[in-house]
C-alpha positions in Angstrom: 16.4 33.0 4.3 12.7 32.7 4.9 12.3 30.6 8.1 10.0 28.0 6.6 10.1 28.6 2.9 10.5 24.9 1.8 8.0 23.7 4.3 5.4 26.4 3.4 5.9 25.7 -0.3 5.2 22.0 0.4 2.1 22.8 2.5 0.7 25.2 -0.1 1.3 22.7 -2.9 -0.5 20.0 -0.9 -3.5 22.3 -0.2 -3.7 23.1 -3.9 -3.5 19.4 -4.8 -6.4 18.6 -2.4 -8.5 21.3 -4.0 -7.9 19.8 -7.4 -8.7 16.3 -6.2 -12.2 17.5 -5.1 -13.1 17.9 -8.8 -11.5 14.6 -10.0 -14.0 11.8 -10.4 -11.3 9.2 -10.1 -10.2 10.7 -6.8 -13.8 10.8 -5.5 -14.4 7.2 -6.5 -11.1 6.0 -4.9 -11.8 8.0 -1.7 -15.3 6.5 -1.5 -13.9 2.9 -1.8 -11.2 3.6 0.8 -13.7 5.1 3.3 -16.0 2.1 2.9 -13.0 -0.2 3.4 -12.0 1.6 6.6 -15.6 1.6 7.8 -16.0 -2.1 7.3 -12.6 -2.8 9.0 -13.5 -0.7 12.0 -17.1 -1.7 12.5 -17.4 -5.0 10.8 -18.3 -6.9 14.0 -21.4 -4.7 14.4 -22.6 -5.1 10.8 -22.8 -8.9 10.6 -24.4 -11.3 13.1 -22.1 -14.2 12.1 -18.7 -15.3 13.3 -16.2 -15.4 10.5 -14.7 -18.7 11.6 -17.8 -20.5 13.0 -18.5 -23.7 11.0 -22.1 -24.8 10.3 -22.3 -28.1 8.5 -26.1 -27.7 8.0 -25.5 -24.7 5.8 -22.6 -25.8 3.6 -22.3 -24.4 0.0 -25.5 -22.3 0.2 -25.9 -19.9 -2.7 -26.4 -16.2 -2.1 -29.7 -15.6 -0.3 -31.4 -13.1 2.1 -29.8 -14.8 5.1 -26.4 -15.2 3.5 -26.1 -12.4 0.8 -22.9 -13.8 -0.6 -23.5 -17.5 0.2 -21.6 -19.8 2.4 -18.4 -21.8 1.9 -17.7 -25.6 2.2 -17.7 -25.3 6.0 -20.9 -23.3 6.2 -19.2 -20.0 7.0 -20.8 -16.8 5.8 -18.8 -15.4 2.9 -20.0 -11.8 3.4 -18.8 -11.9 7.0 -15.4 -13.3 6.1 -15.0 -10.6 3.4 -15.9 -7.9 5.9 -13.4 -9.2 8.4 -10.8 -9.5 5.6 -10.9 -5.7 5.2 -8.9 -5.6 8.5 -6.1 -7.8 7.1 -6.0 -5.9 3.8 -5.5 -2.6 5.5 -3.1 -4.0 8.1 -0.9 -5.6 5.5 -1.1 -2.6 3.1 -0.3 0.0 5.6 2.4 -2.1 7.4 4.2 -3.0 4.1 4.1 0.6 2.8 5.4 1.7 6.2 8.4 -0.5 5.8 8.9 0.7 2.2 8.7 4.3 3.3 11.1 4.1 6.3 13.7 2.0 4.5 13.4 3.5 1.0 13.1 7.2 2.0 16.0 6.9 4.5 18.4 5.3 2.0 17.3 7.7 -0.8 17.9 10.7 1.4 21.4 9.5 2.4 22.3 8.5 -1.2 21.1 11.7 -2.7 22.5 14.1 -0.1 25.9 12.7 0.6 26.8 11.2 -2.8 30.2 9.7 -3.2 30.8 6.3 -1.6 27.6 6.5 0.3 25.6 6.9 -2.9 27.6 4.2 -4.7 27.1 1.6 -1.9 23.4 2.3 -1.6 22.6 2.4 -5.3 24.6 -0.8 -6.0 22.6 -2.5 -3.3 19.5 -1.3 -5.0 20.7 -2.6 -8.4 21.5 -6.0 -6.9 18.1 -6.2 -5.3 16.4 -5.1 -8.6 18.3 -7.8 -10.5 16.4 -10.4 -8.4 12.8 -10.9 -9.8 10.3 -9.7 -7.2 8.2 -12.8 -7.5 11.2 -15.0 -6.8 12.3 -12.9 -3.9 8.9 -12.7 -2.2 8.2 -16.4 -2.6 11.7 -17.3 -1.3 11.3 -15.1 1.8 7.8 -16.2 2.5 8.7 -19.9 2.0 11.7 -19.5 4.3 9.8 -17.7 7.1 6.7 -19.8 6.8 3.0 -18.8 6.7 1.3 -16.0 8.7 0.4 -12.4 8.4 3.6 -11.1 10.0 5.7 -13.1 7.6 3.7 -11.9 4.6 4.4 -8.3 5.7 8.1 -9.0 6.0 8.2 -10.8 2.6 6.3 -8.1 0.7 8.1 -5.3 2.6 11.4 -6.7 1.4 10.7 -6.0 -2.3 9.2 -2.6 -2.5 11.6 -0.2 -0.8 13.9 -0.2 -3.9 11.6 2.0 -5.9 11.3 4.5 -3.0 15.1 4.7 -2.8 15.5 5.5 -6.4 12.6 8.0 -6.4 13.7 9.9 -3.3 17.4 10.0 -4.5 16.3 11.6 -7.7 14.3 14.2 -5.9 17.1 14.9 -3.4 19.6 15.5 -6.2 17.2 18.2 -7.5 16.6 19.7 -4.1 20.3 20.1 -3.3 20.6 22.7 -6.1 17.8 24.8 -4.7 18.6 28.2 -3.1 17.0 27.4 0.3 19.4 24.5 0.8 22.4 26.7 0.0 21.1 29.4 2.4 20.6 26.8 5.1 24.2 25.7 4.7 25.3 29.4 4.8 23.8 30.1 8.2 25.4 26.9 9.7 22.6 24.4 9.7 23.8 20.8 10.2 23.3 18.0 7.7 20.5 16.4 9.7 18.6 19.6 10.0 19.0 20.4 6.3 17.8 16.9 5.4 14.8 16.7 7.7 13.7 20.4 7.7 14.5 21.5 4.2 15.1 18.6 1.7 12.6 16.0 3.0 9.5 18.3 2.7 10.6 19.1 -0.8 10.7 15.5 -1.8 7.5 14.2 -0.2 4.9 15.1 -2.9 5.8 12.2 -5.3 6.4 9.9 -2.4 2.9 10.5 -1.0 1.3 9.8 -4.3 3.4 6.6 -4.7 2.4 5.4 -1.2 -1.3 5.0 -2.2 -0.3 2.9 -5.2 2.1 1.0 -3.0 -0.8 -0.1 -0.7 -2.7 -1.5 -3.7 0.4 -3.4 -4.8 1.0 -4.7 -1.2 -2.6 -6.0 -1.1 -2.2 -7.8 -4.4 1.1 -9.4 -3.3 -0.3 -10.6 0.0 -3.3 -12.1 -1.7 -1.0 -13.9 -4.2 1.2 -15.3 -1.4 -1.8 -16.5 0.6 -3.3 -18.0 -2.5 -0.1 -20.0 -2.9 -0.3 -21.2 0.7 2.6 -19.0 1.9 0.6 -16.3 3.5 -2.4 -16.2 5.8 -3.3 -19.7 7.1 -6.8 -21.1 7.7 -9.1 -20.2 9.2 -7.9 -16.6 8.8 -10.5 -14.7 6.7 -7.9 -13.2 4.3 -9.1 -12.7 0.8 -6.2 -14.5 -0.9 -6.7 -17.5 1.4 -10.4 -17.4 0.6 -9.6 -17.6 -3.1 -7.5 -20.6 -2.5 -10.3 -22.3 -0.5 -12.8 -21.7 -3.3 -10.8 -22.9 -6.3 -11.9 -26.5 -5.8 -15.6 -25.6 -5.7 -15.9 -23.4 -8.8 -18.7 -25.6 -10.2 -20.7 -26.3 -7.0 -19.9 -23.0 -5.2 -18.7 -20.4 -7.6 -19.4 -17.6 -5.1 -16.7 -18.9 -2.7 -13.9 -17.6 -4.8 -15.7 -15.0 -6.9 -16.6 -12.5 -4.2 -13.2 -12.5 -2.5 -11.7 -11.9 -5.9 -14.2 -9.0 -6.5 -13.2 -7.6 -3.1 -9.5 -7.6 -4.0 -10.2 -6.0 -7.4 -12.4 -3.2 -6.0 -10.0 -2.4 -3.2 -7.0 -2.3 -5.6 -8.9 -0.1 -8.0 -9.9 2.2 -5.2 -6.3 2.8 -4.1 -5.1 3.0 -7.7 -7.7 5.6 -8.6 -6.8 7.6 -5.5 -3.1 7.3 -6.1 -3.3 8.3 -9.8 -5.5 11.3 -9.0 -3.1 12.4 -6.2 -0.1 12.0 -8.5 -1.7 14.2 -11.2 -2.8 16.7 -8.6 0.7 17.0 -7.2 2.2 17.5 -10.6 3.2 21.2 -11.0 2.3 21.1 -14.7 -1.3 20.1 -13.7 -1.4 23.1 -11.4 -0.5 25.5 -14.3 -3.2 24.0 -16.5 -6.0 24.3 -14.0 
């Protein structure tokens, strides 16, 4: 058996996918948005002269101007500054939630697909039970029980997305088990853990990687929705969903308070969706044959 055939196949496939993404306009647009988001999250404090939580009652509800490009809110806080600082929370929540989904979902999917039998039955019945509960109800119930805060938002949103990862990975593992390199690994005496981690897992990662980018967008939407309902980030945290909630009472006198955070959410979600869709298409073997 070739020493690293499945791993090398995965690496070669990923390199080919990256080459195809370089010519995809959606991938370039999504990458640009993500890079800007990371830049603002990392260097936001050096870009704006304002404090995101400092209140200035002499500058309440100011419309967009040169000194305040996106206006100020009902407390005189600079909207642009708060949106820039909100990039940190968007990335933190998105990455943390997807990390939970990845660890839990991939682990259960690998176990269910590889061992089958009672292990698969128990895991997949658990997934079916969780899927029977509407995601909205489950997220709101968990967030309401735990209370507000960024950490509790991560837990609440993290509890609803791992199910899709489990089903996806299980299906990929069932296919990988039939491959020649898995049979060869068993023949030379490799243990189950080595086969799963060194041979099967690399084989299954392509669709999971593509799904991860889409999962970050979904996590950002969910966190914003919970914060809008008062179950997520609490004032004065400059989180976009909480900013939307603050501005809904001022739509006539200060339309910019809710509009610009909403635009930030929309652009960020579009960026991750563009990138995820392009990555999914690039990782599709059928796409490779057409190009």
